[in-house]
C-alpha positions in Angstrom: 4.4 13.4 6.9 1.0 12.3 8.2 0.1 11.5 11.7 -2.2 8.6 12.3 -3.2 8.7 16.0 -4.8 5.2 16.2 -6.0 2.2 14.2 -9.3 3.8 13.3 -7.6 6.8 11.7 -5.1 4.5 10.0 -8.1 2.7 8.5 -9.7 6.0 7.5 -6.5 7.1 5.8 -6.3 3.8 3.9 -9.9 4.1 2.7 -9.4 7.7 1.5 -6.2 6.6 -0.3 -8.1 3.7 -1.9 -10.8 6.0 -3.2 -8.1 8.0 -4.9 -6.4 5.0 -6.6 -7.0 3.9 -10.1 -6.0 1.2 -12.6 -2.3 0.2 -12.5 -1.5 2.3 -9.5 1.2 1.0 -7.2 1.5 1.6 -3.5 4.5 0.3 -1.4 4.2 -0.1 2.3 7.3 -0.3 4.5 7.6 -0.4 8.3 8.2 -2.7 11.3 6.0 -5.6 12.2 2.7 -4.3 13.5 3.2 -0.8 12.1 -0.1 -1.0 10.2 0.7 -2.2 6.7 -2.0 -4.9 6.6 -4.5 -2.6 8.3 -3.8 0.0 5.5 -4.2 -2.7 2.9 -7.6 -3.9 4.4 -8.9 -0.3 4.2 -7.7 0.2 0.6 -9.4 -3.1 -0.3 -12.7 -2.0 1.4 -12.7 1.3 -0.5 -12.2 -0.7 -3.7 -15.4 -2.7 -2.9 -13.6 -5.9 -2.0 -15.4 -7.8 0.6 -13.0 -10.8 1.0 -11.0 -11.1 4.2 -7.6 -9.5 3.6 -4.7 -11.3 5.1 -1.0 -10.8 4.7 0.2 -13.1 1.9 3.5 -13.9 3.6 3.6 -17.5 2.5 2.1 -17.1 -1.0 3.9 -13.8 -2.0 0.7 -12.5 -3.7 -3.0 -12.6 -3.1 -5.4 -11.6 -5.8 -8.8 -10.0 -5.1 -10.9 -9.4 -8.3 -14.4 -8.7 -6.9 -14.1 -4.9 -6.4 -14.4 -1.8 -8.7 -10.7 -2.6 -9.5 -8.7 -5.8 -8.8 -6.3 -5.7 -6.0 -2.9 -7.5 -6.1 -1.5 -7.6 -2.6 2.2 -8.6 -2.4 4.2 -9.4 0.7 7.8 -9.8 -0.3 9.2 -10.3 3.2 10.5 -13.8 2.2 12.0 -12.8 -1.2 15.7 -13.5 -1.1 16.6 -11.9 -4.4 14.5 -9.1 -6.2 14.9 -11.0 -9.5 12.5 -13.7 -8.0 9.7 -11.2 -8.7 10.0 -11.7 -12.4 9.5 -15.5 -11.9 6.1 -14.9 -10.3 4.9 -12.6 -13.1 5.4 -9.2 -11.3 5.5 -7.3 -14.6 2.2 -8.8 -15.6 0.5 -7.8 -12.3 1.7 -4.2 -12.8 -0.1 -4.1 -16.2 -3.4 -6.0 -15.3 -5.4 -2.8 -14.6 -5.6 -3.2 -10.9 -4.1 -1.7 -7.8 -0.8 -3.2 -6.7 0.1 -3.0 -3.0 3.6 -4.2 -2.0 4.4 -4.8 1.7 8.2 -4.8 2.6 8.9 -3.2 -0.7 12.4 -2.0 0.3 13.5 -5.6 -0.3 12.7 -5.3 -4.0 13.6 -1.7 -4.5 15.6 -2.4 -7.6 12.6 -3.8 -9.5 9.9 -1.4 -8.4 8.2 0.7 -11.1 9.5 4.3 -11.5 6.1 5.7 -10.8 4.5 4.8 -7.4 3.6 6.0 -4.0 5.9 4.9 -1.1 4.5 4.9 2.4 6.8 4.3 5.4 4.9 3.6 8.7 6.7 4.3 11.9 5.6 4.1 15.6 5.1 7.5 17.3 5.9 8.0 21.0 2.2 8.2 21.9 1.3 4.8 20.3 0.1 6.2 17.0 1.8 6.0 13.7 3.6 8.5 11.4 3.3 7.9 7.7 6.0 9.3 5.5 4.7 9.6 1.9 7.0 9.8 -1.1 5.6 10.3 -4.6 7.3 9.1 -7.7 5.4 10.8 -10.5 2.9 13.6 -10.8 -0.1 11.4 -10.3 1.1 10.3 -6.9 2.0 13.9 -6.0 -1.6 14.8 -6.6 -2.8 11.9 -4.5 -0.6 13.1 -1.6 -2.0 16.6 -2.0 -5.5 15.2 -1.6 -4.6 13.1 1.4 -3.0 15.9 3.4 -6.0 18.1 3.1 -7.8 15.9 5.7 -7.6 17.3 9.3 -7.8 13.8 10.8 -4.3 13.1 9.6 -2.5 16.0 11.3 -1.1 16.3 14.8 
């Protein structure tokens, strides 16, 4: 569990995470509206060298950003009614394109998520900050978590 005391620290966390990500990495972001999912995505994009304005792709399902050191494929699956819909939009192809895949509201498509990934749950804390619960699926993501928790800014 990581404590993110404000938006600035959430952004710093996202940038550090982005610097650790590589080709075909998958990060899922779950949490209530306003919990920081899009802020986290913006920071990851910045660390990848993407200068485009990052917005939540709620109405288009996926936004593609190809101008960084790695492409970023940003999914918002809030409006997906059936996880099988992901196959119709080419989800498998995005997972293999050599970019970073970020999926907001990923719990909706849990059944079609790749076996190896980093899940991040963002929750409000009583003092207005956020708590991030990180779950690694695969050794690569365990190593990423180990690097992230070394930073003193992400502790109480």
